[in-house]
mmCIF file as Biopython writes it, N, C-alpha, C and O atoms, coordinates in Angstrom:
data_model
#
loop_
_atom_site.group_PDB
_atom_site.id
_atom_site.type_symbol
_atom_site.label_atom_id
_atom_site.label_alt_id
_atom_site.label_comp_id
_atom_site.label_asym_id
_atom_site.label_entity_id
_atom_site.label_seq_id
_atom_site.pdbx_PDB_ins_code
_atom_site.Cartn_x
_atom_site.Cartn_y
_atom_site.Cartn_z
_atom_site.occupancy
_atom_site.B_iso_or_equiv
_atom_site.auth_seq_id
_atom_site.auth_asym_id
_atom_site.pdbx_PDB_model_num
ATOM 1   N N  . MET A ? 1  ? 13.302  11.848 -19.172 1.0 0.0 1  A 1 
ATOM 2   C CA . MET A ? 1  ? 13.660  11.240 -17.915 1.0 0.0 1  A 1 
ATOM 3   C C  . MET A ? 1  ? 12.402  10.962 -17.093 1.0 0.0 1  A 1 
ATOM 4   O O  . MET A ? 1  ? 11.445  11.737 -17.115 1.0 0.0 1  A 1 
ATOM 5   N N  . ILE A ? 2  ? 12.421  9.870  -16.386 1.0 0.0 2  A 1 
ATOM 6   C CA . ILE A ? 2  ? 11.276  9.483  -15.571 1.0 0.0 2  A 1 
ATOM 7   C C  . ILE A ? 2  ? 11.034  10.503 -14.458 1.0 0.0 2  A 1 
ATOM 8   O O  . ILE A ? 2  ? 9.890   10.890 -14.219 1.0 0.0 2  A 1 
ATOM 9   N N  . CYS A ? 3  ? 12.075  10.937 -13.785 1.0 0.0 3  A 1 
ATOM 10  C CA . CYS A ? 3  ? 11.915  11.881 -12.671 1.0 0.0 3  A 1 
ATOM 11  C C  . CYS A ? 3  ? 11.324  13.208 -13.149 1.0 0.0 3  A 1 
ATOM 12  O O  . CYS A ? 3  ? 10.507  13.811 -12.453 1.0 0.0 3  A 1 
ATOM 13  N N  . GLU A ? 4  ? 11.725  13.651 -14.307 1.0 0.0 4  A 1 
ATOM 14  C CA . GLU A ? 4  ? 11.196  14.909 -14.831 1.0 0.0 4  A 1 
ATOM 15  C C  . GLU A ? 4  ? 9.716   14.759 -15.162 1.0 0.0 4  A 1 
ATOM 16  O O  . GLU A ? 4  ? 8.933   15.670 -14.891 1.0 0.0 4  A 1 
ATOM 17  N N  . ASP A ? 5  ? 9.319   13.638 -15.737 1.0 0.0 5  A 1 
ATOM 18  C CA . ASP A ? 5  ? 7.923   13.402 -16.067 1.0 0.0 5  A 1 
ATOM 19  C C  . ASP A ? 5  ? 7.062   13.238 -14.821 1.0 0.0 5  A 1 
ATOM 20  O O  . ASP A ? 5  ? 5.901   13.646 -14.811 1.0 0.0 5  A 1 
ATOM 21  N N  . ALA A ? 6  ? 7.617   12.650 -13.782 1.0 0.0 6  A 1 
ATOM 22  C CA . ALA A ? 6  ? 6.851   12.417 -12.550 1.0 0.0 6  A 1 
ATOM 23  C C  . ALA A ? 6  ? 6.403   13.724 -11.916 1.0 0.0 6  A 1 
ATOM 24  O O  . ALA A ? 6  ? 5.366   13.758 -11.254 1.0 0.0 6  A 1 
ATOM 25  N N  . GLY A ? 7  ? 7.146   14.778 -12.101 1.0 0.0 7  A 1 
ATOM 26  C CA . GLY A ? 7  ? 6.795   16.068 -11.529 1.0 0.0 7  A 1 
ATOM 27  C C  . GLY A ? 7  ? 5.528   16.663 -12.110 1.0 0.0 7  A 1 
ATOM 28  O O  . GLY A ? 7  ? 4.954   17.584 -11.529 1.0 0.0 7  A 1 
ATOM 29  N N  . LYS A ? 8  ? 5.086   16.153 -13.241 1.0 0.0 8  A 1 
ATOM 30  C CA . LYS A ? 8  ? 3.888   16.678 -13.900 1.0 0.0 8  A 1 
ATOM 31  C C  . LYS A ? 8  ? 2.625   15.954 -13.460 1.0 0.0 8  A 1 
ATOM 32  O O  . LYS A ? 8  ? 1.522   16.369 -13.815 1.0 0.0 8  A 1 
ATOM 33  N N  . GLY A ? 9  ? 2.767   14.884 -12.697 1.0 0.0 9  A 1 
ATOM 34  C CA . GLY A ? 9  ? 1.614   14.095 -12.282 1.0 0.0 9  A 1 
ATOM 35  C C  . GLY A ? 9  ? 1.231   14.363 -10.840 1.0 0.0 9  A 1 
ATOM 36  O O  . GLY A ? 9  ? 1.865   15.152 -10.140 1.0 0.0 9  A 1 
ATOM 37  N N  . TYR A ? 10 ? 0.175   13.682 -10.418 1.0 0.0 10 A 1 
ATOM 38  C CA . TYR A ? 10 ? -0.302  13.799 -9.045  1.0 0.0 10 A 1 
ATOM 39  C C  . TYR A ? 10 ? -0.410  12.405 -8.442  1.0 0.0 10 A 1 
ATOM 40  O O  . TYR A ? 10 ? -0.724  11.442 -9.140  1.0 0.0 10 A 1 
ATOM 41  N N  . SER A ? 11 ? -0.151  12.304 -7.163  1.0 0.0 11 A 1 
ATOM 42  C CA . SER A ? 11 ? -0.250  11.011 -6.492  1.0 0.0 11 A 1 
ATOM 43  C C  . SER A ? 11 ? -1.688  10.520 -6.513  1.0 0.0 11 A 1 
ATOM 44  O O  . SER A ? 11 ? -2.623  11.312 -6.627  1.0 0.0 11 A 1 
ATOM 45  N N  . SER A ? 12 ? -1.857  9.216  -6.403  1.0 0.0 12 A 1 
ATOM 46  C CA . SER A ? 12 ? -3.210  8.650  -6.423  1.0 0.0 12 A 1 
ATOM 47  C C  . SER A ? 12 ? -4.018  9.136  -5.230  1.0 0.0 12 A 1 
ATOM 48  O O  . SER A ? 12 ? -5.229  9.322  -5.341  1.0 0.0 12 A 1 
ATOM 49  N N  . MET A ? 13 ? -3.366  9.344  -4.091  1.0 0.0 13 A 1 
ATOM 50  C CA . MET A ? 13 ? -4.101  9.811  -2.922  1.0 0.0 13 A 1 
ATOM 51  C C  . MET A ? 13 ? -4.596  11.250 -3.143  1.0 0.0 13 A 1 
ATOM 52  O O  . MET A ? 13 ? -5.716  11.589 -2.762  1.0 0.0 13 A 1 
ATOM 53  N N  . TYR A ? 14 ? -3.775  12.070 -3.744  1.0 0.0 14 A 1 
ATOM 54  C CA . TYR A ? 14 ? -4.198  13.441 -4.057  1.0 0.0 14 A 1 
ATOM 55  C C  . TYR A ? 14 ? -5.379  13.419 -5.034  1.0 0.0 14 A 1 
ATOM 56  O O  . TYR A ? 14 ? -6.325  14.193 -4.893  1.0 0.0 14 A 1 
ATOM 57  N N  . GLN A ? 15 ? -5.312  12.533 -6.016  1.0 0.0 15 A 1 
ATOM 58  C CA . GLN A ? 15 ? -6.406  12.410 -6.973  1.0 0.0 15 A 1 
ATOM 59  C C  . GLN A ? 15 ? -7.691  11.964 -6.275  1.0 0.0 15 A 1 
ATOM 60  O O  . GLN A ? 15 ? -8.777  12.444 -6.600  1.0 0.0 15 A 1 
ATOM 61  N N  . ASP A ? 16 ? -7.566  11.044 -5.316  1.0 0.0 16 A 1 
ATOM 62  C CA . ASP A ? 16 ? -8.730  10.597 -4.546  1.0 0.0 16 A 1 
ATOM 63  C C  . ASP A ? 16 ? -9.359  11.764 -3.794  1.0 0.0 16 A 1 
ATOM 64  O O  . ASP A ? 16 ? -10.579 11.928 -3.796  1.0 0.0 16 A 1 
ATOM 65  N N  . VAL A ? 17 ? -8.533  12.560 -3.161  1.0 0.0 17 A 1 
ATOM 66  C CA . VAL A ? 17 ? -9.028  13.709 -2.389  1.0 0.0 17 A 1 
ATOM 67  C C  . VAL A ? 17 ? -9.712  14.706 -3.325  1.0 0.0 17 A 1 
ATOM 68  O O  . VAL A ? 17 ? -10.777 15.228 -2.995  1.0 0.0 17 A 1 
ATOM 69  N N  . LYS A ? 18 ? -9.125  14.971 -4.469  1.0 0.0 18 A 1 
ATOM 70  C CA . LYS A ? 18 ? -9.729  15.905 -5.425  1.0 0.0 18 A 1 
ATOM 71  C C  . LYS A ? 18 ? -11.082 15.393 -5.917  1.0 0.0 18 A 1 
ATOM 72  O O  . LYS A ? 18 ? -11.979 16.191 -6.190  1.0 0.0 18 A 1 
ATOM 73  N N  . ARG A ? 19 ? -11.241 14.070 -6.035  1.0 0.0 19 A 1 
ATOM 74  C CA . ARG A ? 19 ? -12.502 13.476 -6.495  1.0 0.0 19 A 1 
ATOM 75  C C  . ARG A ? 19 ? -13.450 13.179 -5.338  1.0 0.0 19 A 1 
ATOM 76  O O  . ARG A ? 19 ? -14.563 12.700 -5.556  1.0 0.0 19 A 1 
ATOM 77  N N  . CYS A ? 20 ? -13.017 13.459 -4.110  1.0 0.0 20 A 1 
ATOM 78  C CA . CYS A ? 20 ? -13.823 13.195 -2.907  1.0 0.0 20 A 1 
ATOM 79  C C  . CYS A ? 20 ? -14.205 11.720 -2.782  1.0 0.0 20 A 1 
ATOM 80  O O  . CYS A ? 20 ? -15.357 11.385 -2.508  1.0 0.0 20 A 1 
ATOM 81  N N  . VAL A ? 21 ? -13.224 10.855 -2.986  1.0 0.0 21 A 1 
ATOM 82  C CA . VAL A ? 21 ? -13.433 9.421  -2.790  1.0 0.0 21 A 1 
ATOM 83  C C  . VAL A ? 21 ? -12.475 8.940  -1.703  1.0 0.0 21 A 1 
ATOM 84  O O  . VAL A ? 21 ? -11.457 9.587  -1.454  1.0 0.0 21 A 1 
ATOM 85  N N  . PRO A ? 22 ? -12.782 7.819  -1.052  1.0 0.0 22 A 1 
ATOM 86  C CA . PRO A ? 22 ? -11.896 7.323  0.007   1.0 0.0 22 A 1 
ATOM 87  C C  . PRO A ? 22 ? -10.480 7.073  -0.509  1.0 0.0 22 A 1 
ATOM 88  O O  . PRO A ? 22 ? -10.281 6.591  -1.624  1.0 0.0 22 A 1 
ATOM 89  N N  . THR A ? 23 ? -9.520  7.410  0.319   1.0 0.0 23 A 1 
ATOM 90  C CA . THR A ? 23 ? -8.112  7.198  -0.035  1.0 0.0 23 A 1 
ATOM 91  C C  . THR A ? 23 ? -7.650  5.829  0.453   1.0 0.0 23 A 1 
ATOM 92  O O  . THR A ? 23 ? -8.394  5.097  1.107   1.0 0.0 23 A 1 
ATOM 93  N N  . GLU A ? 24 ? -6.424  5.510  0.124   1.0 0.0 24 A 1 
ATOM 94  C CA . GLU A ? 24 ? -5.826  4.253  0.579   1.0 0.0 24 A 1 
ATOM 95  C C  . GLU A ? 24 ? -4.981  4.453  1.844   1.0 0.0 24 A 1 
ATOM 96  O O  . GLU A ? 24 ? -4.088  3.655  2.128   1.0 0.0 24 A 1 
ATOM 97  N N  . ILE A ? 25 ? -5.262  5.514  2.598   1.0 0.0 25 A 1 
ATOM 98  C CA . ILE A ? 25 ? -4.463  5.833  3.781   1.0 0.0 25 A 1 
ATOM 99  C C  . ILE A ? 25 ? -4.427  4.697  4.796   1.0 0.0 25 A 1 
ATOM 100 O O  . ILE A ? 25 ? -3.389  4.455  5.413   1.0 0.0 25 A 1 
ATOM 101 N N  . ASP A ? 26 ? -5.544  3.996  4.977   1.0 0.0 26 A 1 
ATOM 102 C CA . ASP A ? 26 ? -5.560  2.914  5.966   1.0 0.0 26 A 1 
ATOM 103 C C  . ASP A ? 26 ? -4.669  1.750  5.546   1.0 0.0 26 A 1 
ATOM 104 O O  . ASP A ? 26 ? -4.096  1.070  6.397   1.0 0.0 26 A 1 
ATOM 105 N N  . ALA A ? 27 ? -4.551  1.521  4.255   1.0 0.0 27 A 1 
ATOM 106 C CA . ALA A ? 27 ? -3.699  0.440  3.762   1.0 0.0 27 A 1 
ATOM 107 C C  . ALA A ? 27 ? -2.222  0.826  3.801   1.0 0.0 27 A 1 
ATOM 108 O O  . ALA A ? 27 ? -1.353  -0.046 3.834   1.0 0.0 27 A 1 
ATOM 109 N N  . ILE A ? 28 ? -1.944  2.094  3.797   1.0 0.0 28 A 1 
ATOM 110 C CA . ILE A ? 28 ? -0.546  2.548  3.780   1.0 0.0 28 A 1 
ATOM 111 C C  . ILE A ? 28 ? -0.105  2.874  5.211   1.0 0.0 28 A 1 
ATOM 112 O O  . ILE A ? 28 ? 0.452   2.017  5.897   1.0 0.0 28 A 1 
ATOM 113 N N  . ASN A ? 29 ? -0.351  4.095  5.657   1.0 0.0 29 A 1 
ATOM 114 C CA . ASN A ? 29 ? 0.076   4.495  7.003   1.0 0.0 29 A 1 
ATOM 115 C C  . ASN A ? 29 ? -0.783  3.878  8.089   1.0 0.0 29 A 1 
ATOM 116 O O  . ASN A ? 29 ? -0.306  3.662  9.202   1.0 0.0 29 A 1 
ATOM 117 N N  . GLY A ? 30 ? -2.038  3.591  7.789   1.0 0.0 30 A 1 
ATOM 118 C CA . GLY A ? 30 ? -2.918  2.984  8.783   1.0 0.0 30 A 1 
ATOM 119 C C  . GLY A ? 30 ? -2.403  1.626  9.245   1.0 0.0 30 A 1 
ATOM 120 O O  . GLY A ? 30 ? -2.522  1.277  10.420  1.0 0.0 30 A 1 
ATOM 121 N N  . ALA A ? 31 ? -1.836  0.870  8.328   1.0 0.0 31 A 1 
ATOM 122 C CA . ALA A ? 31 ? -1.280  -0.438 8.688   1.0 0.0 31 A 1 
ATOM 123 C C  . ALA A ? 31 ? -0.080  -0.286 9.621   1.0 0.0 31 A 1 
ATOM 124 O O  . ALA A ? 31 ? 0.111   -1.087 10.535  1.0 0.0 31 A 1 
ATOM 125 N N  . ILE A ? 32 ? 0.709   0.730  9.385   1.0 0.0 32 A 1 
ATOM 126 C CA . ILE A ? 32 ? 1.860   1.000  10.262  1.0 0.0 32 A 1 
ATOM 127 C C  . ILE A ? 32 ? 1.371   1.365  11.655  1.0 0.0 32 A 1 
ATOM 128 O O  . ILE A ? 32 ? 1.882   0.854  12.653  1.0 0.0 32 A 1 
ATOM 129 N N  . VAL A ? 33 ? 0.386   2.245  11.721  1.0 0.0 33 A 1 
ATOM 130 C CA . VAL A ? 33 ? -0.161  2.677  13.015  1.0 0.0 33 A 1 
ATOM 131 C C  . VAL A ? 33 ? -0.765  1.487  13.760  1.0 0.0 33 A 1 
ATOM 132 O O  . VAL A ? 33 ? -0.561  1.336  14.965  1.0 0.0 33 A 1 
ATOM 133 N N  . GLU A ? 34 ? -1.493  0.659  13.056  1.0 0.0 34 A 1 
ATOM 134 C CA . GLU A ? 34 ? -2.119  -0.512 13.680  1.0 0.0 34 A 1 
ATOM 135 C C  . GLU A ? 34 ? -1.077  -1.468 14.272  1.0 0.0 34 A 1 
ATOM 136 O O  . GLU A ? 34 ? -1.225  -1.928 15.404  1.0 0.0 34 A 1 
ATOM 137 N N  . GLN A ? 35 ? -0.040  -1.759 13.513  1.0 0.0 35 A 1 
ATOM 138 C CA . GLN A ? 35 ? 1.003   -2.655 14.016  1.0 0.0 35 A 1 
ATOM 139 C C  . GLN A ? 35 ? 1.779   -2.013 15.170  1.0 0.0 35 A 1 
ATOM 140 O O  . GLN A ? 35 ? 2.155   -2.692 16.125  1.0 0.0 35 A 1 
ATOM 141 N N  . ALA A ? 36 ? 2.013   -0.710 15.075  1.0 0.0 36 A 1 
ATOM 142 C CA . ALA A ? 36 ? 2.731   -0.010 16.141  1.0 0.0 36 A 1 
ATOM 143 C C  . ALA A ? 36 ? 1.946   -0.075 17.444  1.0 0.0 36 A 1 
ATOM 144 O O  . ALA A ? 36 ? 2.523   -0.280 18.512  1.0 0.0 36 A 1 
ATOM 145 N N  . ARG A ? 37 ? 0.642   0.097  17.357  1.0 0.0 37 A 1 
ATOM 146 C CA . ARG A ? 37 ? -0.190  -0.015 18.565  1.0 0.0 37 A 1 
ATOM 147 C C  . ARG A ? 37 ? -0.123  -1.420 19.132  1.0 0.0 37 A 1 
ATOM 148 O O  . ARG A ? 37 ? -0.042  -1.617 20.345  1.0 0.0 37 A 1 
ATOM 149 N N  . ARG A ? 38 ? -0.158  -2.380 18.246  1.0 0.0 38 A 1 
ATOM 150 C CA . ARG A ? 38 ? -0.116  -3.787 18.675  1.0 0.0 38 A 1 
ATOM 151 C C  . ARG A ? 38 ? 1.148   -4.082 19.487  1.0 0.0 38 A 1 
ATOM 152 O O  . ARG A ? 38 ? 1.105   -4.837 20.459  1.0 0.0 38 A 1 
ATOM 153 N N  . TYR A ? 39 ? 2.274   -3.481 19.081  1.0 0.0 39 A 1 
ATOM 154 C CA . TYR A ? 39 ? 3.548   -3.738 19.747  1.0 0.0 39 A 1 
ATOM 155 C C  . TYR A ? 39 ? 3.987   -2.592 20.657  1.0 0.0 39 A 1 
ATOM 156 O O  . TYR A ? 39 ? 5.127   -2.551 21.120  1.0 0.0 39 A 1 
ATOM 157 N N  . ASN A ? 40 ? 3.061   -1.665 20.904  1.0 0.0 40 A 1 
ATOM 158 C CA . ASN A ? 40 ? 3.324   -0.547 21.811  1.0 0.0 40 A 1 
ATOM 159 C C  . ASN A ? 40 ? 4.542   0.281  21.387  1.0 0.0 40 A 1 
ATOM 160 O O  . ASN A ? 40 ? 5.406   0.614  22.198  1.0 0.0 40 A 1 
ATOM 161 N N  . VAL A ? 41 ? 4.579   0.599  20.101  1.0 0.0 41 A 1 
ATOM 162 C CA . VAL A ? 41 ? 5.657   1.414  19.546  1.0 0.0 41 A 1 
ATOM 163 C C  . VAL A ? 41 ? 5.055   2.764  19.139  1.0 0.0 41 A 1 
ATOM 164 O O  . VAL A ? 41 ? 4.106   2.798  18.356  1.0 0.0 41 A 1 
ATOM 165 N N  . PRO A ? 42 ? 5.580   3.853  19.649  1.0 0.0 42 A 1 
ATOM 166 C CA . PRO A ? 42 ? 5.024   5.154  19.280  1.0 0.0 42 A 1 
ATOM 167 C C  . PRO A ? 42 ? 5.385   5.538  17.837  1.0 0.0 42 A 1 
ATOM 168 O O  . PRO A ? 42 ? 6.548   5.476  17.438  1.0 0.0 42 A 1 
ATOM 169 N N  . VAL A ? 43 ? 4.377   5.933  17.074  1.0 0.0 43 A 1 
ATOM 170 C CA . VAL A ? 43 ? 4.586   6.421  15.707  1.0 0.0 43 A 1 
ATOM 171 C C  . VAL A ? 43 ? 3.736   7.687  15.522  1.0 0.0 43 A 1 
ATOM 172 O O  . VAL A ? 43 ? 2.764   7.688  14.767  1.0 0.0 43 A 1 
ATOM 173 N N  . PRO A ? 44 ? 4.114   8.752  16.216  1.0 0.0 44 A 1 
ATOM 174 C CA . PRO A ? 44 ? 3.267   9.951  16.225  1.0 0.0 44 A 1 
ATOM 175 C C  . PRO A ? 44 ? 3.071   10.597 14.850  1.0 0.0 44 A 1 
ATOM 176 O O  . PRO A ? 44 ? 1.988   11.112 14.570  1.0 0.0 44 A 1 
ATOM 177 N N  . TYR A ? 45 ? 4.073   10.581 14.004  1.0 0.0 45 A 1 
ATOM 178 C CA . TYR A ? 45 ? 3.935   11.226 12.701  1.0 0.0 45 A 1 
ATOM 179 C C  . TYR A ? 45 ? 3.011   10.429 11.789  1.0 0.0 45 A 1 
ATOM 180 O O  . TYR A ? 45 ? 2.189   11.006 11.076  1.0 0.0 45 A 1 
ATOM 181 N N  . ASN A ? 46 ? 3.141   9.118  11.808  1.0 0.0 46 A 1 
ATOM 182 C CA . ASN A ? 46 ? 2.245   8.277  11.019  1.0 0.0 46 A 1 
ATOM 183 C C  . ASN A ? 46 ? 0.803   8.427  11.508  1.0 0.0 46 A 1 
ATOM 184 O O  . ASN A ? 46 ? -0.128  8.523  10.708  1.0 0.0 46 A 1 
ATOM 185 N N  . THR A ? 47 ? 0.637   8.445  12.817  1.0 0.0 47 A 1 
ATOM 186 C CA . THR A ? 47 ? -0.697  8.606  13.394  1.0 0.0 47 A 1 
ATOM 187 C C  . THR A ? 47 ? -1.292  9.946  12.991  1.0 0.0 47 A 1 
ATOM 188 O O  . THR A ? 47 ? -2.469  10.017 12.634  1.0 0.0 47 A 1 
ATOM 189 N N  . LEU A ? 48 ? -0.501  11.000 13.042  1.0 0.0 48 A 1 
ATOM 190 C CA . LEU A ? 48 ? -0.967  12.325 12.650  1.0 0.0 48 A 1 
ATOM 191 C C  . LEU A ? 48 ? -1.410  12.340 11.196  1.0 0.0 48 A 1 
ATOM 192 O O  . LEU A ? 48 ? -2.466  12.887 10.878  1.0 0.0 48 A 1 
ATOM 193 N N  . ILE A ? 49 ? -0.626  11.754 10.320  1.0 0.0 49 A 1 
ATOM 194 C CA . ILE A ? 49 ? -0.976  11.740 8.894   1.0 0.0 49 A 1 
ATOM 195 C C  . ILE A ? 49 ? -2.281  10.992 8.668   1.0 0.0 49 A 1 
ATOM 196 O O  . ILE A ? 49 ? -3.135  11.456 7.912   1.0 0.0 49 A 1 
ATOM 197 N N  . VAL A ? 50 ? -2.448  9.843  9.311   1.0 0.0 50 A 1 
ATOM 198 C CA . VAL A ? 50 ? -3.694  9.081  9.181   1.0 0.0 50 A 1 
ATOM 199 C C  . VAL A ? 50 ? -4.864  9.923  9.665   1.0 0.0 50 A 1 
ATOM 200 O O  . VAL A ? 50 ? -5.897  9.993  8.999   1.0 0.0 50 A 1 
ATOM 201 N N  . ASP A ? 51 ? -4.710  10.556 10.807  1.0 0.0 51 A 1 
ATOM 202 C CA . ASP A ? 51 ? -5.787  11.388 11.357  1.0 0.0 51 A 1 
ATOM 203 C C  . ASP A ? 51 ? -6.110  12.573 10.445  1.0 0.0 51 A 1 
ATOM 204 O O  . ASP A ? 51 ? -7.279  12.912 10.266  1.0 0.0 51 A 1 
ATOM 205 N N  . LEU A ? 52 ? -5.092  13.199 9.873   1.0 0.0 52 A 1 
ATOM 206 C CA . LEU A ? 52 ? -5.325  14.339 8.985   1.0 0.0 52 A 1 
ATOM 207 C C  . LEU A ? 52 ? -6.050  13.919 7.707   1.0 0.0 52 A 1 
ATOM 208 O O  . LEU A ? 52 ? -6.967  14.606 7.257   1.0 0.0 52 A 1 
ATOM 209 N N  . ILE A ? 53 ? -5.644  12.804 7.131   1.0 0.0 53 A 1 
ATOM 210 C CA . ILE A ? 53 ? -6.307  12.337 5.909   1.0 0.0 53 A 1 
ATOM 211 C C  . ILE A ? 53 ? -7.746  11.931 6.203   1.0 0.0 53 A 1 
ATOM 212 O O  . ILE A ? 53 ? -8.642  12.191 5.400   1.0 0.0 53 A 1 
ATOM 213 N N  . HIS A ? 54 ? -7.971  11.295 7.352   1.0 0.0 54 A 1 
ATOM 214 C CA . HIS A ? 54 ? -9.353  10.959 7.726   1.0 0.0 54 A 1 
ATOM 215 C C  . HIS A ? 54 ? -10.192 12.228 7.899   1.0 0.0 54 A 1 
ATOM 216 O O  . HIS A ? 54 ? -11.368 12.246 7.535   1.0 0.0 54 A 1 
ATOM 217 N N  . ALA A ? 55 ? -9.607  13.268 8.441   1.0 0.0 55 A 1 
ATOM 218 C CA . ALA A ? 55 ? -10.327 14.535 8.600   1.0 0.0 55 A 1 
ATOM 219 C C  . ALA A ? 55 ? -10.676 15.131 7.231   1.0 0.0 55 A 1 
ATOM 220 O O  . ALA A ? 55 ? -11.765 15.673 7.042   1.0 0.0 55 A 1 
ATOM 221 N N  . ILE A ? 56 ? -9.757  15.027 6.298   1.0 0.0 56 A 1 
ATOM 222 C CA . ILE A ? 56 ? -10.031 15.504 4.940   1.0 0.0 56 A 1 
ATOM 223 C C  . ILE A ? 56 ? -11.169 14.690 4.328   1.0 0.0 56 A 1 
ATOM 224 O O  . ILE A ? 56 ? -12.075 15.246 3.705   1.0 0.0 56 A 1 
ATOM 225 N N  . GLU A ? 57 ? -11.116 13.372 4.511   1.0 0.0 57 A 1 
ATOM 226 C CA . GLU A ? 57 ? -12.182 12.521 3.977   1.0 0.0 57 A 1 
ATOM 227 C C  . GLU A ? 57 ? -13.539 12.863 4.598   1.0 0.0 57 A 1 
ATOM 228 O O  . GLU A ? 57 ? -14.568 12.832 3.922   1.0 0.0 57 A 1 
ATOM 229 N N  . GLU A ? 58 ? -13.526 13.184 5.871   1.0 0.0 58 A 1 
ATOM 230 C CA . GLU A ? 58 ? -14.776 13.552 6.543   1.0 0.0 58 A 1 
ATOM 231 C C  . GLU A ? 58 ? -15.319 14.889 6.047   1.0 0.0 58 A 1 
ATOM 232 O O  . GLU A ? 58 ? -16.506 15.170 6.209   1.0 0.0 58 A 1 
ATOM 233 N N  . SER A ? 59 ? -14.468 15.712 5.446   1.0 0.0 59 A 1 
ATOM 234 C CA . SER A ? 59 ? -14.914 17.010 4.931   1.0 0.0 59 A 1 
ATOM 235 C C  . SER A ? 59 ? -15.530 16.898 3.540   1.0 0.0 59 A 1 
ATOM 236 O O  . SER A ? 59 ? -16.053 17.888 3.029   1.0 0.0 59 A 1 
ATOM 237 N N  . TYR A ? 60 ? -15.486 15.745 2.925   1.0 0.0 60 A 1 
ATOM 238 C CA . TYR A ? 60 ? -16.009 15.583 1.567   1.0 0.0 60 A 1 
ATOM 239 C C  . TYR A ? 60 ? -17.450 16.069 1.435   1.0 0.0 60 A 1 
ATOM 240 O O  . TYR A ? 60 ? -17.784 16.774 0.483   1.0 0.0 60 A 1 
ATOM 241 N N  . GLU A ? 61 ? -18.300 15.695 2.383   1.0 0.0 61 A 1 
ATOM 242 C CA . GLU A ? 61 ? -19.711 16.067 2.263   1.0 0.0 61 A 1 
ATOM 243 C C  . GLU A ? 61 ? -19.874 17.581 2.228   1.0 0.0 61 A 1 
ATOM 244 O O  . GLU A ? 61 ? -20.761 18.093 1.545   1.0 0.0 61 A 1 
ATOM 245 N N  . TYR A ? 62 ? -19.025 18.303 2.961   1.0 0.0 62 A 1 
ATOM 246 C CA . TYR A ? 62 ? -19.108 19.765 2.968   1.0 0.0 62 A 1 
ATOM 247 C C  . TYR A ? 62 ? -18.538 20.358 1.690   1.0 0.0 62 A 1 
ATOM 248 O O  . TYR A ? 62 ? -19.045 21.358 1.182   1.0 0.0 62 A 1 
ATOM 249 N N  . ARG A ? 63 ? -17.496 19.746 1.177   1.0 0.0 63 A 1 
ATOM 250 C CA . ARG A ? 63 ? -16.882 20.219 -0.065  1.0 0.0 63 A 1 
ATOM 251 C C  . ARG A ? 63 ? -17.804 20.005 -1.250  1.0 0.0 63 A 1 
ATOM 252 O O  . ARG A ? 63 ? -17.841 20.820 -2.171  1.0 0.0 63 A 1 
ATOM 253 N N  . LYS A ? 64 ? -18.549 18.909 -1.227  1.0 0.0 64 A 1 
ATOM 254 C CA . LYS A ? 64 ? -19.476 18.612 -2.332  1.0 0.0 64 A 1 
ATOM 255 C C  . LYS A ? 64 ? -20.638 19.598 -2.361  1.0 0.0 64 A 1 
ATOM 256 O O  . LYS A ? 64 ? -21.207 19.862 -3.420  1.0 0.0 64 A 1 
ATOM 257 N N  . GLN A ? 65 ? -20.991 20.145 -1.191  1.0 0.0 65 A 1 
ATOM 258 C CA . GLN A ? 65 ? -22.117 21.081 -1.106  1.0 0.0 65 A 1 
ATOM 259 C C  . GLN A ? 65 ? -21.769 22.461 -1.640  1.0 0.0 65 A 1 
ATOM 260 O O  . GLN A ? 65 ? -22.652 23.219 -2.040  1.0 0.0 65 A 1 
ATOM 261 N N  . SER A ? 66 ? -20.492 22.784 -1.646  1.0 0.0 66 A 1 
ATOM 262 C CA . SER A ? 66 ? -20.112 24.143 -2.078  1.0 0.0 66 A 1 
ATOM 263 C C  . SER A ? 66 ? -19.770 24.220 -3.538  1.0 0.0 66 A 1 
ATOM 264 O O  . SER A ? 66 ? -19.434 25.294 -4.038  1.0 0.0 66 A 1 
#
């Protein structure tokens, strides 16, 4: 079954974080946040996720040193 096999894999964003490379967060949730700002629509959860992933990306240099 496809669903059973999917449980054994990792999302591409998780793989990016593990490899310390930029994620596609801006193309996914970042686009939602950008449009929401444009139309003055609050999207606090999307904004939080974008901010958290950016914080993880900013930690790459420290993770690579250890």
